[in-house]
C-alpha positions as CSV (number, residue, x, y, z in Angstrom):
1,M,108.7,97.9,127.5
2,N,111.1,95.8,125.3
3,T,109.4,92.9,123.0
4,F,112.4,90.6,122.0
5,A,111.2,87.0,119.2
6,N,113.7,84.5,117.8
7,L,113.8,84.0,114.1
8,L,113.2,80.5,113.5
9,E,114.0,78.7,110.1
10,V,110.6,77.2,108.2
11,K,111.6,73.8,107.1
12,E,109.1,72.5,105.6
13,L,108.5,75.4,103.8
14,S,112.1,76.0,102.0
15,G,113.4,74.7,99.6
16,R,116.1,74.1,96.8
17,K,115.9,78.3,95.8
18,T,114.8,79.8,98.6
19,R,114.7,79.5,102.8
20,F,112.1,80.4,104.6
21,Y,112.2,82.0,108.0
22,T,109.9,83.5,110.6
23,I,110.0,85.6,113.4
24,Q,108.4,83.2,117.3
25,F,107.4,86.7,120.1
26,E,108.8,84.8,123.5
27,D,105.5,86.7,124.9
28,K,102.7,84.1,121.7
29,P,103.0,80.5,121.2
30,D,102.5,80.8,117.9
31,T,105.4,81.9,115.2
32,E,103.7,84.4,113.0
33,F,103.9,82.5,109.8
34,E,101.6,80.0,111.6
35,D,99.6,82.5,113.8
36,F,98.1,84.0,110.2
37,L,97.5,79.9,108.6
38,H,95.9,79.0,111.6
39,R,93.9,82.2,111.5
40,H,92.8,82.1,107.5
41,E,92.5,78.7,107.2
42,N,89.2,77.9,108.1
43,Q,87.9,81.7,106.7
44,E,85.2,81.4,104.8
45,G,85.6,82.5,101.3
46,L,89.8,82.5,102.0
47,K,91.0,79.7,101.4
48,E,91.7,79.4,97.7
49,Q,93.1,83.1,98.1
50,L,95.5,81.0,101.2
51,D,95.7,77.5,98.9
52,E,97.6,79.7,96.3
53,L,99.0,81.2,98.4
54,L,100.8,78.6,99.6
55,V,101.6,77.3,96.5
56,W,103.2,80.9,95.8
57,L,105.6,79.8,98.4
58,D,105.8,76.4,97.2
59,E,107.0,77.9,93.6
60,I,109.8,80.7,95.3
61,A,111.4,77.5,97.5
62,A,111.6,74.9,94.9
63,R,111.9,75.8,92.0
64,R,111.8,80.0,91.0
65,G,114.3,81.6,93.8
66,A,112.3,84.8,95.6
67,L,112.6,86.8,92.9
68,H,112.7,90.7,93.1
69,W,109.2,91.7,90.6
70,L,107.7,88.4,92.9
71,F,106.9,90.8,95.1
72,R,105.2,93.5,96.7
73,H,107.0,96.7,97.9
74,E,106.0,97.5,101.3
75,N,107.7,100.6,102.7
76,K,110.5,98.9,104.1
77,A,109.3,95.4,103.7
78,H,107.6,93.4,101.4
79,A,104.5,91.4,100.1
80,L,103.0,88.5,98.7
81,P,100.9,87.2,96.2
82,P,102.7,89.1,93.6
83,K,101.0,92.1,91.9
84,L,100.6,90.1,88.6
85,R,98.4,86.6,91.0
86,L,95.4,89.5,92.1
87,Q,94.0,91.0,88.8
88,H,91.1,88.5,88.4
89,L,90.9,90.4,92.5
90,D,88.1,92.6,93.7
91,V,89.9,94.6,96.7
92,K,89.5,92.0,99.1
93,Y,92.2,89.9,99.4
94,L,94.8,89.2,101.3
95,R,98.3,89.8,101.9
96,L,101.6,88.1,103.5
97,Y,103.1,90.1,104.8
98,C,107.3,89.4,104.9
99,L,110.9,90.7,104.5
100,R,112.4,89.5,100.9
101,L,116.1,90.1,101.6
102,N,117.5,88.4,98.4
103,D,116.8,85.8,95.4
104,N,117.6,83.1,98.4
105,V,116.0,84.1,101.5
106,V,112.7,85.5,102.6
107,I,111.2,85.8,106.4
108,L,107.3,85.3,107.2
109,F,105.8,87.9,109.2
110,N,101.6,87.9,109.0
111,G,98.6,89.7,107.5
112,G,95.2,89.4,106.8
113,V,92.4,91.2,104.4
114,K,93.5,93.5,102.9
115,T,90.2,95.1,101.6
116,T,91.0,99.1,100.6
117,D,93.5,100.8,98.5
118,K,95.9,101.2,100.8
119,A,97.5,99.4,103.7
120,K,98.3,101.2,106.7
121,N,94.2,102.2,105.5
122,C,93.0,98.8,106.3
123,P,91.6,98.2,109.5
124,N,92.6,94.1,108.9
125,V,95.9,95.0,107.9
126,R,97.3,97.9,108.9
127,T,98.8,96.6,112.4
128,D,100.4,93.4,110.0
129,F,101.6,95.8,107.6
130,N,103.2,98.6,110.1
131,Q,104.7,95.5,112.3
132,A,106.3,93.8,109.2
133,N,107.8,97.0,108.4
134,R,108.8,97.7,112.3
135,L,110.4,94.4,112.0
136,A,112.1,95.0,108.6
137,D,114.3,98.1,109.8
138,A,115.5,95.9,113.3
139,I,116.2,93.0,111.0
140,Y,118.2,95.1,108.2
141,Q,120.5,96.8,111.4
142,I,121.2,93.0,112.7
143,L,122.3,92.4,109.3
144,Q,124.0,95.4,109.5
145,S,125.6,95.3,113.6
146,G,125.9,91.7,112.3
147,D,124.2,89.7,115.6
148,I,123.0,87.4,112.5
149,G,125.2,87.0,109.7
150,W,125.4,84.8,106.3
151,N,126.5,81.2,105.1
152,Y,129.7,82.0,103.0
153,T,127.3,81.8,99.6
154,K,124.3,84.7,101.2
155,T,121.9,81.2,101.0
156,Q,120.8,81.1,104.6
157,L,121.1,82.6,108.1
158,V,123.0,82.3,110.9
159,I,121.6,82.3,113.7
160,A,123.6,82.5,117.2
161,P,121.5,80.2,119.2
162,N,121.4,82.4,122.1
163,F,120.1,85.4,119.1
164,E,117.2,87.5,120.1
165,L,115.8,90.7,118.1
166,E,114.6,92.2,120.6
167,L,112.6,94.9,119.4
């Protein structure tokens, strides 16, 4: 069974340095990033971590750009917050999976509270981790095929109005 999704810009997060995109599955009312926010915004003990993550997204969009060292490498995908921000936290922390395509373009997926050393072993994030890697693989393939492309400066994606990502 094929699943279809759209790739949408998150305009309220995008800034001068970086544009953010996310995935909207055809059978879900929220984008993946909206689902991530809604599931964690009122969870006990996560407000501070979610706020810090949103500050990082703003910092990336407006001032720094999506520099590679700000992202955790997660197989084919990436994750936030940066490793340097986690030194003060215990093992339980909020992880947002994404795909950093370059300094100017990041695709936000979903995530959760990681409670084990390895994401693949964590009951909270295993599904999001695996999905992020499947999405990253599909996005790399469609970029190579030319089904989506870049503007001339590679600062934003060019997506046809009727484009659907098939998984």
